[in-house]
Backbone as numpy.savetxt, mean C-alpha at the origin, in Angstrom:
# Nx Ny Nz CAx CAy CAz Cx Cy Cz
18.60 39.40 2.31 19.93 38.66 1.87 19.74 37.86 0.94
20.57 37.54 0.22 20.58 36.60 -0.86 21.53 35.63 -1.30
21.39 34.35 -0.84 21.85 33.26 -1.14 22.45 32.55 -2.21
23.23 32.77 -3.05 23.38 32.17 -4.23 22.97 30.97 -4.23
22.45 30.31 -4.86 22.21 28.51 -5.08 23.80 28.32 -5.08
24.10 26.49 -4.83 25.00 25.85 -4.90 24.49 24.94 -5.72
25.94 24.57 -6.47 25.44 23.52 -7.61 26.34 22.40 -6.62
25.43 21.16 -6.58 25.96 20.03 -6.02 26.32 19.33 -7.76
27.63 18.58 -7.31 28.44 17.67 -7.89 28.04 16.53 -7.77
27.35 15.41 -8.78 26.86 14.22 -8.13 27.96 13.38 -9.52
28.44 12.19 -9.29 29.20 11.47 -9.93 28.27 10.78 -10.92
28.86 10.74 -12.12 28.22 10.16 -13.44 29.20 8.60 -13.42
28.19 8.08 -12.78 28.55 6.52 -12.89 28.31 5.46 -14.04
27.97 6.36 -15.21 28.26 5.55 -16.57 29.80 5.80 -16.99
30.33 6.98 -17.14 31.62 6.97 -17.05 32.71 6.28 -16.58
32.33 5.82 -15.27 33.58 4.94 -14.45 33.24 3.74 -15.00
34.54 3.17 -14.85 34.74 1.45 -15.46 34.26 0.61 -14.56
34.02 -0.25 -15.24 33.48 -1.40 -14.36 34.44 -2.80 -14.15
35.27 -1.84 -14.37 36.50 -3.36 -13.96 36.71 -2.99 -12.29
36.65 -4.42 -11.57 36.65 -4.30 -10.16 35.09 -4.20 -9.68
34.45 -3.99 -10.19 32.89 -4.18 -9.80 32.19 -5.45 -9.99
31.64 -6.05 -9.10 31.27 -7.23 -9.28 29.50 -7.21 -9.55
29.13 -7.73 -10.22 28.15 -7.95 -10.55 27.31 -8.86 -10.36
26.41 -9.28 -9.58 25.24 -10.10 -9.31 25.22 -10.95 -10.83
25.68 -12.21 -11.30 24.78 -12.81 -12.30 23.57 -13.40 -11.90
22.43 -12.71 -12.62 21.25 -13.75 -12.67 20.95 -15.02 -13.26
20.62 -15.94 -12.92 20.28 -17.09 -14.04 19.44 -16.87 -15.30
18.63 -16.07 -15.13 17.98 -15.99 -16.50 18.66 -15.17 -17.72
19.61 -14.16 -17.10 20.34 -13.51 -17.77 21.48 -14.49 -18.35
21.90 -15.79 -17.75 22.97 -16.36 -18.31 22.14 -16.98 -19.35
21.22 -17.77 -18.95 20.26 -18.29 -20.38 19.89 -17.52 -21.22
19.57 -16.35 -20.77 19.10 -15.44 -22.10 20.24 -15.29 -23.24
21.77 -14.98 -22.25 23.20 -14.67 -23.38 23.53 -15.77 -23.86
23.48 -17.26 -23.01 23.73 -18.29 -23.62 22.87 -19.08 -24.44
21.72 -18.87 -25.11 21.04 -19.17 -25.77 20.49 -20.38 -25.47
20.63 -20.88 -24.17 19.97 -21.93 -23.60 18.43 -22.02 -23.05
17.87 -21.18 -23.15 16.42 -20.87 -22.70 16.06 -20.89 -23.55
14.70 -22.22 -23.68 13.96 -22.42 -24.53 12.46 -22.11 -24.59
11.37 -22.58 -25.11 10.39 -22.25 -25.04 9.46 -22.54 -24.14
9.68 -23.84 -23.53 9.43 -24.17 -22.10 9.32 -23.60 -20.99
10.50 -22.91 -21.05 11.20 -22.54 -19.74 10.68 -20.66 -20.14
10.69 -19.93 -21.14 10.01 -18.84 -20.78 8.77 -19.25 -20.90
7.89 -19.83 -21.27 6.36 -19.87 -20.68 6.03 -19.61 -19.35
7.14 -21.02 -18.85 7.02 -21.32 -17.46 7.20 -19.35 -16.61
8.48 -18.98 -16.98 8.87 -17.69 -16.42 7.68 -16.74 -17.04
6.73 -16.86 -18.06 5.78 -15.67 -18.19 4.75 -15.75 -17.29
4.48 -17.55 -17.42 3.76 -17.64 -16.30 3.79 -17.11 -14.98
4.83 -17.37 -13.79 5.14 -17.20 -12.47 5.15 -15.58 -12.82
5.45 -14.72 -13.71 5.13 -13.07 -13.78 3.85 -12.67 -13.86
3.04 -13.50 -14.68 1.83 -12.94 -14.59 1.06 -13.58 -13.59
1.22 -14.32 -12.92 0.51 -14.98 -11.66 1.46 -14.09 -10.72
2.24 -13.68 -10.34 2.79 -12.68 -9.23 2.03 -11.17 -9.81
2.03 -10.82 -10.71 0.99 -9.88 -10.96 -0.34 -10.10 -10.61
-0.83 -11.17 -10.79 -2.07 -11.33 -10.51 -2.34 -11.43 -8.93
-1.51 -11.87 -8.26 -1.65 -12.45 -6.41 -1.57 -10.91 -6.21
-0.81 -9.91 -6.71 -0.37 -8.58 -6.26 -1.40 -7.58 -6.28
-2.49 -7.81 -7.24 -3.28 -7.10 -7.60 -4.61 -7.76 -6.81
-4.73 -9.02 -6.67 -5.77 -9.79 -5.76 -5.45 -9.12 -4.15
-4.15 -9.21 -4.08 -3.93 -8.35 -2.44 -4.31 -7.07 -2.38
-3.81 -6.41 -3.21 -4.17 -5.11 -3.06 -5.74 -4.61 -3.02
-6.79 -5.14 -3.56 -7.97 -5.02 -3.75 -8.08 -5.83 -2.39
-8.01 -7.13 -2.08 -8.32 -7.74 -1.07 -8.14 -6.64 0.58
-6.92 -5.90 0.42 -6.50 -4.91 1.58 -7.57 -3.73 1.60
-7.59 -3.18 0.07 -8.74 -2.23 -0.10 -10.32 -2.32 0.37
-10.91 -3.95 0.06 -11.83 -4.59 0.93 -12.22 -4.13 2.52
-10.76 -4.86 2.40 -11.01 -5.08 4.11 -10.78 -3.61 5.37
-10.33 -2.55 4.39 -10.05 -1.34 4.75 -11.59 -0.51 4.47
-12.09 -0.95 4.08 -13.49 -0.19 3.49 -14.47 -1.30 4.18
-14.35 -2.49 4.62 -15.18 -2.89 6.16 -14.99 -2.51 7.10
-13.89 -2.46 7.17 -13.21 -1.84 8.77 -13.92 -0.52 8.70
-13.74 0.96 7.89 -14.68 1.93 7.40 -15.94 2.09 8.23
-16.93 0.71 7.37 -17.81 1.25 7.30 -18.32 0.27 8.88
-17.74 -0.70 9.32 -17.85 -1.07 10.44 -17.80 0.13 12.13
-16.61 0.69 11.86 -16.25 1.66 12.67 -17.47 2.42 12.93
-17.62 2.67 11.56 -18.56 4.28 11.02 -20.26 3.93 11.65
-20.46 2.21 11.76 -21.56 2.04 12.27 -21.80 1.86 14.04
-20.76 1.49 14.25 -20.72 1.58 15.66 -20.39 2.78 16.30
-19.93 4.16 15.59 -20.15 5.48 16.15 -21.53 5.80 15.84
-21.96 5.67 14.78 -23.63 6.14 14.61 -24.64 5.11 16.01
-24.55 4.55 16.46 -24.95 3.40 17.41 -25.11 4.23 18.70
-23.74 4.97 18.80 -22.69 4.88 20.10 -23.56 5.91 20.35
-23.87 7.22 19.07 -24.40 8.52 18.75 -25.88 8.26 19.45
-26.69 7.14 18.77 -28.14 6.85 18.76 -28.58 6.76 20.69
-27.74 6.02 21.24 -27.71 5.95 22.64 -27.42 6.80 23.50
-26.58 7.69 23.03 -25.87 8.84 23.74 -27.28 10.45 23.63
-27.87 9.64 22.40 -29.28 10.65 22.45 -30.22 10.47 23.13
-30.37 8.85 22.56 -31.64 9.03 23.90 -31.55 8.99 25.27
-30.33 8.61 25.36 -29.60 8.90 27.15 -29.78 10.14 27.47
-29.31 11.30 26.50 -29.78 12.85 26.60 -31.14 13.13 26.59
-31.90 12.68 25.67 -33.52 13.09 25.55 -34.15 12.76 27.22
-34.03 11.30 27.69 -34.15 10.84 28.86 -33.83 12.29 30.42
-32.91 12.31 30.35 -32.06 13.40 31.01 -32.78 14.44 30.90
-33.07 15.17 29.78 -33.43 16.77 29.61 -35.60 15.99 30.15
-35.91 15.10 29.89 -37.11 14.72 30.60 -37.33 14.65 31.99
-36.32 14.27 32.33 -35.99 14.43 33.91 -35.89 15.31 34.62
-35.34 16.02 33.80 -34.68 17.57 34.43 -36.28 18.69 34.33
-36.82 18.53 33.14 -38.17 19.05 32.91 -39.11 18.55 33.77
-39.28 17.63 34.73 -40.19 16.48 35.38 -39.83 17.45 36.76
-37.99 17.30 37.12 -37.59 18.17 38.22 -38.28 19.57 38.45
-37.85 19.90 37.13 -38.60 21.87 37.33 -39.53 22.23 37.94
-40.54 21.10 37.33 -42.19 21.41 37.28 -42.01 21.35 39.09
-41.68 20.65 39.44 -41.99 19.87 41.33 -41.59 21.47 42.21
């Protein structure tokens, strides 16, 4: 059975008038438009954005390292448990062999 594709009509927001809609005013935009922003303010804003970016990168790297360390610890615990179980299985096998001989 064939079902034709239905067209979905999305509103074109660019054609709508901005009258009646309030846009939140960002202080930085007001400063830039009014010509009130100076070199000092711009330098401060660049420093803030640069520091935020560095912080985000540091946090990302820190999270990756923590996940890796957690995975390594988990794997080490699994290997330790496997070794203990293997030793126990070997001892039980030896005991079973001695019981068979009796």
